[in-house]
Backbone bond lengths (Angstrom), bond angles and torsions (degrees), N, CA, C in turn:
res aa  C-N    CA-C-N  psi(-1)  N-CA   C-N-CA  omega(-1)  CA-C   N-CA-C  phi
1 M - - - 1.396 - - 1.480 112.18 -
2 S 1.382 115.79 -36.56 1.495 116.46 -177.45 1.509 110.90 -69.40
3 D 1.354 121.56 -19.45 1.407 121.63 171.76 1.538 112.59 -71.93
4 Q 1.282 116.26 -29.81 1.493 118.75 177.76 1.499 109.73 -73.88
5 L 1.320 119.86 -23.93 1.457 123.20 -179.28 1.510 112.19 -90.63
6 L 1.276 115.12 2.46 1.522 122.14 -178.24 1.541 111.89 60.16
7 L 1.259 118.13 39.72 1.450 121.33 179.75 1.496 111.01 -94.61
8 E 1.379 112.79 145.49 1.436 123.13 178.60 1.471 110.46 -101.38
9 P 1.327 117.93 164.37 1.462 117.83 176.11 1.527 115.44 -55.75
10 D 1.335 116.87 -33.97 1.470 120.87 176.84 1.494 108.79 -61.20
11 D 1.344 119.40 -39.10 1.451 120.62 -178.53 1.525 111.14 -66.91
12 R 1.333 116.66 -35.33 1.477 119.79 179.71 1.507 109.07 -64.80
13 R 1.342 116.33 -41.40 1.479 118.67 179.58 1.532 111.88 -67.01
14 R 1.322 116.48 -38.92 1.439 120.42 177.36 1.535 109.73 -65.87
15 F 1.334 115.43 -38.44 1.546 118.33 -179.18 1.546 106.52 -62.64
16 A 1.333 118.30 -41.97 1.515 120.31 -179.08 1.503 108.02 -63.96
17 A 1.344 117.10 -42.01 1.437 120.25 -176.69 1.570 109.29 -69.29
18 V 1.281 121.61 -40.65 1.425 122.31 174.32 1.535 114.96 -62.03
19 V 1.281 118.07 -45.26 1.408 122.17 178.35 1.523 110.76 -65.23
20 G 1.323 115.19 -44.96 1.436 117.78 -178.71 1.554 112.36 -63.25
21 A 1.336 115.70 -48.10 1.419 120.89 -176.76 1.566 111.57 -63.45
22 I 1.279 117.25 -48.87 1.428 123.50 177.31 1.522 111.65 -59.50
23 T 1.348 118.77 -40.87 1.460 122.18 179.62 1.537 110.32 -64.53
24 V 1.270 113.88 -44.97 1.498 116.90 -177.50 1.508 111.35 -66.71
25 V 1.272 116.45 -45.39 1.488 122.58 -178.43 1.525 111.06 -62.19
26 T 1.345 114.12 -42.40 1.544 118.24 -178.76 1.499 105.94 -71.92
27 A 1.277 124.96 -38.97 1.473 127.04 -178.12 1.546 107.03 -63.90
28 V 1.265 121.20 -36.24 1.481 126.34 179.60 1.509 110.86 -72.68
29 L 1.297 116.83 -42.39 1.395 121.89 -172.87 1.613 116.29 -79.30
30 I 1.305 114.86 -28.44 1.511 120.26 -178.03 1.534 109.26 -73.19
31 E 1.313 113.96 131.66 1.441 117.58 177.99 1.536 109.01 -102.83
32 A 1.319 114.69 93.26 1.422 122.29 179.70 1.559 112.33 -158.97
33 T 1.300 115.43 -177.94 1.447 115.68 178.89 1.598 110.93 -64.75
34 I 1.238 120.83 162.14 1.511 124.39 -175.12 1.507 109.87 -58.59
35 G 1.295 115.22 -44.14 1.487 116.67 179.31 1.499 116.05 -61.86
36 V 1.293 115.50 -41.24 1.499 121.44 179.03 1.602 105.80 -68.97
37 R 1.316 117.54 -41.73 1.436 117.80 178.57 1.513 114.05 -58.20
38 V 1.281 115.13 -46.72 1.478 121.22 -177.08 1.542 109.51 -63.09
39 A 1.379 115.04 -49.39 1.443 121.07 -174.98 1.544 110.37 -63.58
40 A 1.348 114.46 -45.07 1.493 117.09 -179.31 1.640 109.27 -68.14
41 A 1.277 114.74 -36.58 1.469 115.62 -177.99 1.561 110.96 -68.30
42 L 1.324 114.39 -37.81 1.454 119.54 177.42 1.520 110.88 -62.61
43 I 1.345 115.81 -42.48 1.466 119.74 -177.77 1.518 109.27 -66.34
44 V 1.299 117.19 -48.36 1.475 121.83 177.51 1.496 113.82 -60.98
45 G 1.351 117.95 -41.27 1.420 124.51 179.73 1.559 109.89 -62.56
46 L 1.372 115.14 -47.00 1.479 118.97 179.70 1.525 113.87 -66.47
47 F 1.296 113.90 -37.35 1.486 118.63 177.04 1.538 109.77 -63.55
48 S 1.364 115.15 -44.77 1.475 119.97 178.37 1.601 106.81 -59.77
49 G 1.318 116.37 -45.33 1.429 115.67 -178.54 1.547 113.86 -65.28
50 L 1.322 118.46 -29.93 1.464 119.85 176.56 1.539 110.23 -69.00
51 V 1.273 113.12 -40.18 1.514 120.46 176.85 1.520 110.29 -58.86
52 F 1.309 114.14 -45.13 1.497 122.87 178.62 1.498 109.17 -58.20
53 L 1.375 114.12 -54.85 1.507 116.35 -178.77 1.490 113.48 -59.64
54 L 1.311 118.87 -40.66 1.447 121.67 179.96 1.493 108.14 -63.42
55 T 1.375 120.54 -47.17 1.430 121.40 179.97 1.526 112.59 -64.03
56 A 1.349 117.68 -39.49 1.443 116.62 177.55 1.575 112.82 -68.02
57 A 1.318 118.98 -35.95 1.405 120.41 177.91 1.536 111.28 -65.76
58 L 1.312 115.70 -43.47 1.437 119.97 -176.82 1.520 110.39 -64.34
59 L 1.369 112.81 -44.90 1.466 117.70 177.84 1.598 115.19 -55.73
60 K 1.343 109.17 -44.86 1.459 117.93 -178.84 1.560 107.52 -66.37
61 R 1.271 119.82 -35.20 1.466 120.13 -175.30 1.484 113.11 -82.64
62 F 1.391 116.44 -41.50 1.458 117.73 -171.55 1.541 115.39 -112.19
63 A 1.304 118.31 -4.56 1.505 118.51 -176.12 1.478 109.78 -78.03
64 P 1.366 116.51 147.60 1.454 121.99 177.98 1.577 108.82 -59.26
65 E 1.298 112.81 155.08 1.456 119.99 -179.29 1.535 114.40 -55.17
66 Y 1.295 115.65 -39.82 1.460 122.43 -176.23 1.529 112.27 -68.53
67 Y 1.334 116.39 -20.98 1.485 122.50 -178.08 1.596 110.90 -77.15
68 R 1.314 114.03 -31.17 1.493 120.28 -176.62 1.464 107.77 -74.13
């Protein structure tokens, strides 16, 4: 699937970094029980990762050549 989205290995590493960082920060900032923290942090992290993938794919597809 990553080949269909025109993603490079660097994008996959950045995706993992975005998801990991957002998940950790969200888990730390939410004031709830540990189960709710983990569940909410995973949802927010995965949503952030999807937005990152969509943005990266759109930039690779439609951005001018000098931007890449």
